[in-house]
DOTOR-138838 format. One record per residue (C-alpha): residue in one letter; x, y, z. Coordinates in steps of 0.25 Angstrom, whole numbers. Example, Ala and Ser with C-alpha at 12.3 -4.5 7.8 and 13.67 -1.06 7.14 Angstrom:
BEGIN
A, 49, -18, 31
S, 55, -4, 29
END
This chain:
BEGIN
X, 115, 180, 27
X, 109, 166, 23
X, 122, 160, 22
X, 127, 165, 35
X, 114, 160, 42
X, 117, 146, 35
X, 131, 146, 40
X, 126, 149, 54
X, 116, 138, 54
X, 127, 128, 49
X, 136, 133, 60
X, 124, 131, 70
X, 122, 117, 65
X, 136, 113, 66
X, 137, 118, 80
X, 125, 110, 84
X, 130, 98, 77
X, 144, 100, 84
X, 137, 101, 97
X, 129, 89, 95
X, 141, 81, 92
X, 148, 86, 104
X, 137, 84, 113
X, 135, 70, 109
X, 147, 66, 118
X, 145, 68, 133
X, 160, 69, 135
X, 166, 82, 142
X, 170, 88, 129
X, 158, 83, 120
X, 168, 76, 111
X, 169, 61, 109
X, 176, 53, 120
X, 191, 51, 118
X, 198, 37, 117
X, 211, 34, 124
X, 219, 22, 120
X, 225, 16, 133
X, 239, 13, 129
X, 235, 13, 114
X, 227, 1, 109
X, 231, -7, 122
X, 219, -17, 121
X, 227, -23, 109
X, 241, -19, 109
X, 251, -18, 121
X, 247, -5, 129
X, 255, 7, 125
X, 262, 0, 113
X, 264, 7, 100
X, 254, -2, 93
X, 243, 1, 104
X, 245, 16, 102
X, 245, 15, 86
X, 233, 6, 86
X, 224, 17, 92
X, 225, 26, 80
X, 223, 15, 70
X, 210, 10, 77
X, 204, 23, 82
X, 207, 37, 78
X, 218, 48, 81
X, 209, 53, 92
X, 212, 42, 102
X, 222, 45, 113
X, 233, 36, 117
X, 235, 33, 131
X, 249, 32, 137
X, 251, 27, 151
X, 264, 34, 155
X, 275, 27, 162
X, 289, 33, 165
X, 302, 25, 164
X, 314, 26, 173
X, 320, 37, 164
X, 307, 45, 163
X, 302, 41, 149
X, 287, 40, 148
X, 282, 27, 142
X, 267, 23, 139
X, 264, 10, 146
X, 252, 5, 153
X, 258, 1, 167
X, 268, 5, 177
X, 273, -9, 177
X, 279, -13, 164
X, 277, -27, 166
X, 262, -26, 162
X, 263, -22, 147
X, 277, -25, 143
X, 288, -35, 142
X, 297, -28, 151
X, 298, -40, 160
X, 304, -48, 149
X, 315, -37, 147
X, 318, -34, 161
X, 314, -47, 169
X, 324, -44, 181
X, 317, -30, 184
X, 309, -31, 197
X, 301, -19, 193
X, 296, -15, 179
X, 290, -2, 180
X, 292, 9, 170
X, 301, 16, 180
X, 310, 4, 181
X, 315, 6, 166
X, 321, 17, 157
X, 315, 19, 144
X, 326, 12, 137
X, 324, 0, 145
X, 310, 0, 141
X, 312, 2, 126
X, 313, -13, 124
X, 301, -17, 132
X, 289, -21, 124
X, 274, -20, 127
X, 264, -31, 130
X, 249, -32, 132
X, 247, -28, 147
X, 233, -35, 147
X, 235, -50, 146
X, 222, -53, 140
X, 225, -45, 128
X, 233, -51, 116
X, 248, -52, 118
X, 251, -52, 103
X, 256, -38, 103
X, 265, -39, 115
X, 280, -35, 114
X, 279, -29, 101
X, 279, -14, 106
X, 288, -6, 115
X, 285, 3, 126
X, 282, 17, 121
X, 287, 31, 127
X, 276, 41, 128
X, 282, 49, 117
X, 281, 37, 108
X, 266, 36, 111
X, 264, 51, 109
X, 269, 49, 95
X, 259, 39, 92
X, 248, 46, 100
X, 244, 57, 89
X, 230, 56, 94
X, 233, 60, 108
X, 239, 55, 121
X, 234, 51, 135
X, 245, 50, 145
X, 242, 42, 158
X, 250, 45, 170
X, 247, 33, 180
X, 259, 33, 189
X, 264, 47, 191
X, 267, 46, 206
X, 274, 33, 203
X, 284, 39, 194
X, 286, 51, 203
X, 291, 41, 213
X, 301, 36, 203
X, 306, 50, 200
X, 299, 51, 187
X, 288, 62, 184
X, 276, 59, 175
X, 273, 74, 176
X, 286, 78, 170
X, 285, 68, 159
X, 271, 73, 156
X, 275, 88, 156
X, 287, 84, 147
X, 280, 76, 136
X, 268, 86, 136
X, 277, 96, 130
X, 279, 88, 117
X, 267, 78, 117
X, 252, 81, 118
X, 246, 73, 129
X, 231, 74, 128
X, 228, 67, 142
X, 236, 64, 154
X, 229, 55, 165
X, 233, 50, 178
X, 227, 44, 191
X, 236, 53, 199
X, 230, 66, 203
X, 244, 72, 208
X, 250, 70, 194
X, 238, 76, 187
X, 239, 88, 196
X, 253, 90, 194
X, 253, 89, 179
X, 241, 98, 177
X, 248, 111, 176
X, 258, 105, 166
X, 248, 101, 155
X, 239, 109, 146
X, 225, 105, 149
X, 221, 109, 134
X, 232, 98, 129
X, 232, 88, 140
X, 221, 83, 149
X, 224, 78, 163
X, 215, 66, 166
X, 213, 60, 180
X, 213, 44, 179
X, 205, 37, 189
X, 209, 24, 194
X, 200, 13, 201
X, 190, 19, 210
X, 195, 13, 222
X, 210, 17, 220
X, 215, 29, 228
X, 221, 41, 222
X, 233, 45, 230
X, 232, 60, 228
X, 218, 61, 234
X, 218, 48, 242
X, 204, 46, 236
X, 199, 34, 227
X, 198, 37, 212
X, 183, 34, 214
X, 182, 45, 224
X, 189, 54, 215
X, 179, 52, 204
X, 169, 59, 212
X, 178, 71, 214
X, 179, 75, 199
X, 180, 90, 202
X, 193, 87, 209
X, 198, 79, 197
X, 195, 91, 188
X, 206, 99, 195
X, 217, 91, 189
X, 212, 84, 177
X, 203, 86, 165
X, 197, 72, 165
X, 197, 58, 172
X, 200, 44, 167
X, 192, 34, 174
X, 190, 19, 173
X, 177, 16, 166
X, 170, 10, 178
X, 170, 25, 184
X, 160, 28, 174
X, 152, 15, 171
X, 154, 6, 184
X, 153, -9, 182
X, 146, -18, 192
X, 154, -30, 198
X, 146, -39, 187
X, 151, -30, 176
X, 139, -22, 173
X, 138, -7, 171
X, 133, 1, 183
X, 127, 15, 181
X, 137, 25, 176
X, 143, 35, 185
X, 142, 50, 184
X, 158, 51, 183
X, 158, 56, 168
X, 147, 66, 170
X, 153, 71, 183
X, 167, 72, 177
X, 162, 80, 165
X, 155, 90, 174
X, 168, 92, 180
X, 175, 94, 167
X, 182, 81, 167
X, 183, 72, 155
X, 181, 57, 158
X, 189, 46, 152
X, 186, 31, 154
X, 196, 20, 155
X, 198, 5, 156
X, 191, 2, 143
X, 196, -10, 135
X, 188, -19, 125
X, 194, -32, 132
X, 190, -29, 146
X, 177, -33, 153
X, 166, -23, 152
X, 152, -22, 158
X, 143, -32, 153
X, 133, -20, 149
X, 142, -18, 137
X, 141, -32, 131
X, 156, -33, 130
X, 156, -22, 119
X, 167, -11, 122
X, 160, -1, 113
X, 148, -2, 121
X, 156, 1, 134
X, 163, 13, 128
X, 149, 19, 123
X, 144, 18, 137
X, 154, 28, 141
X, 151, 38, 130
X, 137, 35, 124
X, 128, 33, 136
X, 120, 46, 136
X, 125, 51, 149
X, 140, 53, 148
X, 153, 51, 140
X, 167, 49, 144
X, 177, 57, 138
X, 186, 46, 133
X, 190, 31, 135
X, 203, 25, 138
X, 203, 11, 131
X, 212, 0, 127
X, 204, -2, 114
X, 203, 12, 109
X, 196, 8, 96
X, 183, 4, 104
X, 181, 17, 111
X, 185, 25, 99
X, 174, 18, 90
X, 164, 18, 102
X, 165, 33, 102
X, 166, 36, 88
X, 157, 25, 81
X, 147, 20, 91
X, 144, 32, 101
X, 131, 39, 100
X, 124, 29, 91
X, 109, 29, 91
X, 106, 14, 90
X, 93, 17, 83
X, 97, 28, 74
X, 111, 25, 71
X, 113, 20, 56
X, 119, 6, 54
X, 132, 8, 47
X, 137, -7, 47
X, 129, -17, 39
X, 130, -30, 46
X, 119, -39, 52
X, 119, -42, 67
X, 115, -56, 70
X, 113, -60, 85
X, 120, -72, 92
X, 109, -77, 100
X, 104, -63, 102
X, 112, -53, 110
X, 119, -65, 117
X, 130, -57, 122
X, 121, -50, 132
X, 110, -60, 135
X, 108, -75, 134
X, 108, -79, 119
X, 95, -82, 112
X, 86, -76, 123
X, 76, -65, 122
X, 85, -55, 128
X, 97, -58, 119
X, 88, -56, 107
X, 82, -44, 113
X, 95, -37, 115
X, 100, -42, 101
X, 88, -35, 95
X, 90, -22, 103
X, 105, -22, 100
X, 103, -22, 85
X, 104, -36, 80
X, 98, -39, 66
X, 96, -54, 67
X, 93, -62, 80
X, 97, -76, 80
X, 91, -88, 87
X, 100, -101, 89
X, 89, -111, 88
X, 88, -123, 98
X, 77, -133, 99
X, 71, -138, 112
X, 67, -153, 115
X, 53, -149, 112
X, 57, -144, 98
X, 56, -129, 101
X, 66, -120, 94
X, 72, -109, 103
X, 84, -99, 103
X, 97, -103, 111
X, 112, -101, 107
X, 115, -116, 110
X, 109, -129, 109
X, 116, -133, 122
X, 108, -126, 133
X, 120, -126, 142
X, 126, -115, 133
X, 115, -105, 134
X, 106, -108, 146
X, 107, -111, 161
X, 102, -126, 158
X, 114, -131, 166
X, 108, -125, 178
X, 95, -132, 177
X, 89, -146, 178
X, 91, -148, 163
X, 106, -149, 165
X, 103, -164, 166
X, 100, -164, 151
X, 115, -162, 148
X, 119, -171, 136
X, 128, -173, 125
X, 125, -170, 110
X, 139, -172, 103
X, 133, -167, 90
X, 131, -153, 97
X, 143, -152, 106
X, 153, -161, 113
X, 149, -157, 127
X, 135, -160, 134
X, 124, -150, 134
X, 110, -148, 137
X, 103, -146, 124
X, 91, -138, 120
X, 84, -150, 114
X, 84, -157, 128
X, 75, -147, 134
X, 61, -142, 130
X, 58, -128, 127
X, 51, -126, 140
X, 63, -131, 147
X, 73, -123, 140
X, 65, -110, 143
X, 67, -113, 158
X, 82, -111, 155
X, 89, -98, 157
X, 97, -93, 145
X, 112, -91, 147
X, 121, -80, 141
X, 133, -85, 133
X, 147, -82, 138
X, 156, -86, 126
X, 168, -79, 133
X, 166, -85, 147
X, 180, -90, 148
X, 185, -75, 147
X, 175, -71, 158
X, 167, -63, 148
X, 152, -66, 151
X, 140, -60, 145
X, 130, -51, 152
X, 130, -60, 165
X, 118, -53, 171
X, 109, -58, 159
X, 116, -72, 158
X, 103, -79, 159
X, 93, -68, 154
X, 83, -70, 143
X, 74, -80, 138
X, 76, -91, 128
X, 68, -89, 115
X, 61, -100, 107
X, 63, -98, 92
X, 48, -94, 91
X, 51, -82, 101
X, 64, -79, 93
X, 56, -78, 80
X, 47, -67, 86
X, 59, -58, 89
X, 60, -51, 76
X, 46, -45, 79
X, 51, -40, 92
X, 63, -33, 86
X, 61, -26, 73
X, 76, -23, 72
X, 79, -37, 68
X, 81, -41, 54
X, 80, -56, 56
X, 83, -68, 65
X, 93, -79, 63
X, 89, -93, 67
X, 101, -103, 70
X, 98, -118, 69
X, 109, -128, 73
X, 110, -142, 77
X, 98, -146, 68
X, 104, -159, 64
X, 107, -164, 78
X, 93, -160, 83
X, 86, -167, 72
X, 94, -180, 72
X, 96, -181, 87
X, 85, -173, 94
X, 74, -174, 84
X, 73, -159, 83
X, 72, -151, 70
X, 77, -137, 74
X, 75, -133, 59
X, 60, -137, 59
X, 58, -130, 73
X, 64, -117, 67
X, 56, -118, 55
X, 43, -120, 63
X, 46, -108, 71
X, 49, -99, 59
X, 36, -103, 53
X, 28, -100, 65
X, 35, -86, 67
X, 33, -83, 52
X, 18, -86, 54
X, 16, -79, 67
X, 23, -66, 64
X, 25, -59, 51
X, 37, -51, 55
X, 46, -62, 58
X, 45, -67, 44
X, 49, -53, 39
X, 62, -54, 47
X, 75, -62, 41
X, 75, -76, 47
X, 89, -83, 46
X, 93, -97, 49
X, 107, -100, 53
X, 114, -114, 54
X, 128, -120, 54
X, 121, -132, 46
X, 118, -131, 31
X, 107, -141, 33
X, 99, -133, 43
X, 99, -121, 33
X, 95, -130, 22
X, 84, -135, 30
X, 79, -121, 33
X, 80, -117, 18
X, 73, -130, 14
X, 61, -129, 24
X, 59, -114, 26
X, 64, -111, 12
X, 73, -101, 17
X, 83, -93, 8
X, 98, -92, 9
X, 97, -78, 15
X, 90, -84, 27
X, 100, -95, 30
X, 113, -93, 38
X, 125, -103, 38
X, 134, -102, 50
X, 148, -107, 49
X, 153, -113, 63
X, 168, -113, 61
X, 178, -102, 58
X, 181, -103, 43
X, 192, -96, 35
X, 183, -96, 22
X, 172, -103, 14
X, 174, -111, 2
X, 166, -107, -11
X, 158, -120, -10
X, 154, -118, 4
X, 149, -104, 1
X, 141, -110, -10
X, 135, -120, -1
X, 132, -110, 10
X, 125, -101, 0
X, 115, -113, -4
X, 109, -112, 10
X, 113, -99, 17
X, 114, -84, 14
X, 122, -81, 26
X, 134, -87, 34
X, 139, -86, 48
X, 154, -86, 50
X, 163, -84, 62
X, 171, -71, 65
X, 184, -79, 64
X, 180, -84, 50
X, 181, -69, 46
X, 193, -65, 54
X, 202, -78, 58
X, 209, -76, 71
X, 221, -82, 79
X, 225, -78, 93
X, 215, -67, 93
X, 219, -60, 81
X, 214, -60, 67
X, 223, -67, 57
X, 230, -58, 46
X, 222, -65, 35
X, 207, -62, 37
X, 196, -70, 31
X, 188, -58, 26
X, 185, -66, 13
X, 177, -76, 20
X, 166, -66, 22
X, 168, -59, 9
X, 167, -73, 1
X, 154, -76, 9
X, 148, -63, 6
X, 151, -63, -9
X, 144, -76, -10
X, 131, -70, -5
X, 132, -75, 10
X, 130, -66, 21
X, 141, -67, 32
X, 138, -67, 47
X, 149, -68, 57
X, 148, -73, 71
X, 150, -70, 83
X, 152, -56, 87
X, 153, -54, 102
X, 157, -42, 111
X, 166, -49, 121
X, 181, -45, 118
X, 186, -59, 118
X, 177, -62, 106
X, 184, -51, 97
X, 198, -55, 92
X, 210, -45, 95
X, 209, -38, 81
X, 195, -32, 85
X, 201, -26, 98
X, 191, -33, 107
X, 180, -24, 101
X, 167, -31, 95
X, 164, -18, 87
X, 178, -19, 80
X, 176, -33, 77
X, 162, -31, 71
X, 167, -19, 63
X, 178, -28, 56
X, 168, -39, 52
X, 158, -29, 47
X, 166, -19, 40
X, 179, -27, 36
X, 172, -41, 33
X, 158, -36, 30
X, 151, -47, 36
X, 136, -47, 35
X, 132, -50, 49
X, 137, -51, 64
X, 132, -62, 73
X, 134, -57, 87
X, 130, -59, 102
X, 131, -44, 104
X, 123, -37, 93
X, 123, -23, 99
X, 138, -22, 96
X, 136, -24, 81
X, 123, -16, 81
X, 131, -4, 86
X, 142, -6, 76
X, 133, -6, 65
X, 129, 9, 68
X, 143, 14, 71
X, 146, 28, 66
X, 160, 24, 61
X, 157, 13, 52
X, 166, 13, 40
X, 175, 23, 47
X, 181, 14, 57
X, 194, 8, 54
X, 193, -7, 52
X, 201, -16, 61
X, 208, -26, 53
X, 209, -40, 60
X, 223, -46, 58
X, 231, -33, 58
X, 234, -33, 73
X, 242, -46, 71
X, 252, -38, 64
X, 256, -31, 76
X, 257, -43, 85
X, 267, -54, 88
X, 266, -67, 80
X, 254, -76, 85
X, 254, -91, 85
X, 252, -98, 72
X, 237, -97, 67
X, 227, -108, 69
X, 223, -116, 57
X, 214, -108, 48
X, 199, -109, 49
X, 193, -119, 39
X, 186, -115, 26
X, 171, -118, 26
X, 169, -128, 15
X, 157, -133, 8
X, 158, -146, 16
X, 157, -138, 29
X, 144, -133, 24
X, 137, -146, 19
X, 129, -154, 28
X, 119, -165, 28
X, 104, -162, 29
X, 98, -161, 42
X, 94, -174, 48
X, 79, -178, 50
X, 73, -176, 64
X, 73, -188, 72
X, 59, -193, 76
X, 63, -199, 89
X, 75, -190, 95
X, 83, -195, 107
X, 77, -191, 121
X, 90, -187, 126
X, 103, -181, 120
X, 115, -191, 119
X, 128, -190, 112
X, 127, -194, 98
X, 138, -198, 89
X, 144, -187, 80
X, 137, -186, 67
X, 143, -182, 54
X, 135, -168, 55
X, 143, -159, 64
X, 136, -149, 73
X, 141, -135, 70
X, 131, -126, 78
X, 137, -125, 92
X, 145, -112, 93
X, 160, -113, 95
X, 167, -108, 107
X, 171, -94, 106
X, 186, -93, 103
X, 193, -81, 110
X, 207, -77, 107
X, 218, -82, 116
X, 222, -67, 120
X, 209, -67, 128
X, 212, -79, 137
X, 216, -70, 149
X, 204, -61, 147
X, 197, -67, 159
X, 208, -63, 168
X, 208, -49, 163
X, 193, -47, 163
X, 193, -51, 178
X, 204, -41, 181
X, 197, -30, 174
X, 184, -33, 179
X, 189, -32, 194
X, 198, -20, 192
END
C-alpha cells in the first residue's frame, strides 16, 4: 500500500513538473516555438543550395524545419528556389543570355541542371557563389530529415501556364512527408485542404504586406488579419511579417505590440513570424542584438509566437533553447569571463556618461571603465577621446574656434580637452559614438546627446552606488604629450583623486582598481608612486599582432598582470573570413605566463562580426570564451555578454570553428601581410618627461618626437562584403 502511494505521489509530481514545463511556453501547443530555416542557412550560403540546407543540421538540431520556395519548370518539375525570376539568385543569365524572360516556366529541368546558385542579397558574401546547383524538391526532401515547410507563392501564375501546384503537392505528399504548406493565395489553400491530412500537414495562410490586396477577397492583408475566424476555415495557422506583431515607428523604435498572437490563439490558429535575419536593420530597442529580438517574441510574459522563419536559424534556435525564461537575478552564471565596459554601455548612450555607466551596471558589467582626460584647469574627467569633436557637440558651440593641430595626437585638427576648463566642458552635450556610420548603422538616436559627463571624482563613487561591480578600470593615455607640451600631469591628477576617494569612502578601497595604458612608462609611474602591484596594472596593445615573443612577455610581466589585445590578434581575418590558421596559441602563451588576457572590442552591430560568426554577437562571444578561453571581454554592449554567461546550453552547444567556412567557398585573393610579432622593443619606452612649468598658452603643431602616441583608437575595419549594406538597410527599412 505504501509503495502504491509513493508511486502515485511520484506520478503526481511528474504530472505537475510536465505541466509546468508546458505552461512555461505561451505557444498554442504549450511546446517551444519552431524554427524554420528559410532556404536553409540562406544568410550565409546561396538560398536553397545544398550547403545552405546541410548547414542547418550541423549548427542547430534535427528539429529545425527546412523551408522550400516551390517553383515549377516548363515540364512540371518542382524546384526549390526563392524567386519566380531566376535572375535573382542564380547565374542563369550567363548561361542563357539571349533569353528575354528567365522565369522557372521558361526552362525545362534539364536546361536548369547546369545553372548554379548565387547569393540573392548583394550585401552578403559572394564567396560561395556558383558552387551549388539548383535542387529539385525531392533532393531537398532527402536532406530534410527534420521536416519540411513547402511555400507555394505563385499558384495562380502557374495555373495560367497550364501547370498545377495542387497536383504537384498531391503527388509528392504520397511519398514525402510535408509538415507545413503555406501560401498567400486563399484559393490554393481552399482547394488543397481536402487533399492533405491535417494530422500530417498543416496549412498556413501567409500574410503579405498590410496594404497589399488579396485577390480572392479583394481585401488588404491588414484587414484580413482582423478576421481570423474566417482564416481558420481554411488553415490551421498564419505566417506574418514580424511588424504585424511588433510594429516599428518611422524612426525605427518599437511601438506597443498588437494583440494578433493572442487573438489568433483564441481562434485556434498558430502564429509564425517571418522576415528575421541577423544582417537586417532591427529596432533600436534591441541594441543590434538579434537574440534580444527573438526573445521579445517568445519571452515577453504576454504571448509567444509558435515559430520563426529565419535566414540565420542558429540564432532563434539558441534563443529559444538557451536564453529563454532566464531569471536575470536568479540564473546561475555558467561561463567564467569578466565583463569590462567600453566607456560604459556606449552602444546605448553617449560613452562615459552617468547614463552609460548606469545601464552598464544594470546590464551586468563587472568592471566599469573611465577613459581619463584632463581639462585646462587640471581636473580629470571621463571621456572616450581627448578630442572633444569625437564625443561631444563642441563643434556646434562657440568653442569651435579653439580648433587646433597637435600632430603628436592626430594628424587632423581637433578641439582638445586641455583647451577648455572643466566648467566649460560641462556645458557641452555628450554625443553617442557611431563607429558604423558609413553603413547607416546609428546607435540609439533618441539618446544621442543624453547623459552627463562625469569627473573622475564622481566616477570613483560609482562602486558605492552599484554593489554588483567588482571593480573599476582607469585608462590613462597621452601622458607624455600632456606633461611635455601642456604642463599637465594626468598621472598625478589620477593619483590625487584616488587618494581622496580612498580617504572619503571605505567601500571604494575594497573594490578592485585597475590602471590601463598603452604606455609602459605610465604603468611604471603608477607602480612607483602608488606602490601598485602587477595585478592592478593592465597593458594594452594597440596593433593587431600574430604573437608575442618571450622577451616581450617577460618585460610585460615586470609591470603588468593583464594584457589587452584585439579580436584579430586571436582570429586573423581576410576578406571577412577567418584564416584557416588561427592564433589560439597567442592567448594560451600569455595565460601560461600568468598574464590575464582581455580582448576588445565586442560590439553588437552585425558588421562588427566576421562572417564565421553568422552576424551573431553571441556566437562570436561563445567562440572566444569556450574555444580560446579568454579571461575578459571588453564591450560597449555589456548586456549581451551578461546574458551569455547565464545561458542554459553552456558546454552543450556545438562550437563554431572559424576558418572552416572558407573550405566551402571560392578561392579568395592572396592574404594580406601577416600581423607583426610583439617584440620587447615595442614595449620598451623612455620614462615620462617632467611636467613643464610654463606650458604654451595655445596648441600648436609640434614636430614629431621619438615617442609615438599609441592611444587614439583605430578606425573600425569592416569586411568588404558589407560595403553595400547601406543600400540593403535602406531598402528593408522602407519595405
